[in-house]
Steps between C-alpha positions, in 0.01 A plus 500: 500500500748775432559823689445845336830674547332848445281442814789411736582763761745525787414287800293251298547133603565228252543125465616278218518141404743391234655182392797457274845381432849626570662602170835622636669503843765763589675538837232735640204493267286278279349556158161320512215439252145454598229283340395793288846535347600824686855514614656717773793523736456448871743549786616219726356658813155502344545139381614389853208664676210455263566196266432133534656245273380158401807311614619690806428372849653530848321210667325172436170414665339158488121508476235233488332443172199704609717786623701509182183498292362794699829690486507468126133608459550800720819620323333679212680764299837395629794383299585137587641176390275190548585138454210260448405183315299531184169337438527130407455434132236221486607388151868474610396315805306238316779458241751450774291233672420323172879491424550296813305201355678191640534320174748690279607327182434155646702576822261472798591705812453348840197607696735667758685694226176612342357618828824688581484671152138600555578650847800690368316637193196591711705694755682689224182579300284605798726787586501655162805685349670746735508857381642829637366836388584862570217751505191615689135421537179698556219248545364150544357296217294189553575517882828301505664645196655848494552715186870581503689730272825330390740794473762295317270480194455774248147646473345499156393870457281405205258310737250684718597294807829421684634188325735435788220373723544147626321295765653403832324219685549608866449145622841415350719786609837378634654842588485867420723801551313819579572814704860386583384165648512148351201307608535120475229242539561264793553142401 
C-alpha cells in the first residue's frame, strides 16, 4: 500500500518498512536503494538510530534448538542473516551409499572399513548442505519451513511473484543475526 501525498497534513503520523542495499558510503551519509529500485541519500544519524543491518551484532546469545526456532519464526519483516542446513537430497544420498559398495574393481574392503565409510557418509548426508542467506521472511509454509526472501538474488520483474523466495527449514537453523544480536544454537 502506498500513501497519497496530497492527503498528508501537518501532525500526521507515519510508518514505513523498507529493505534494500547500500549503494555508496560517504563519511556521514549513505546512498541506498530499496527493493523497488528507488535510491535516496540518508544521513548517518538516521542510519544509526533507525536502521538494522544483516551482519551487525553487539552480542552473541546461545539458545536451545526450540528457542532459536521460535526466535526465527517471530522475527518477521526484519533484515537478517540465517545459517541452516538444506534439505537432504534423497537421490544424492542413495548414490553416495551405493558408491560405498565394499567390492570395487575386485578389491574387497574390510567389514570395519565398510562400516566406517557408511557411518561417515551417513553423518555427512543427514545434515544436508550448509547455507547462509541474507533477507527476511513473512510467514510459515508447511509448519517447519519458512518462506524467506533471499535479498542477494535479483528478482525477475517479468514474473508475477517474487523469484527470490527460498525455503528455510527451521529445524536445521545453526545461527542467525537479527536486531543487532547473533543467536547461536546450543550444541
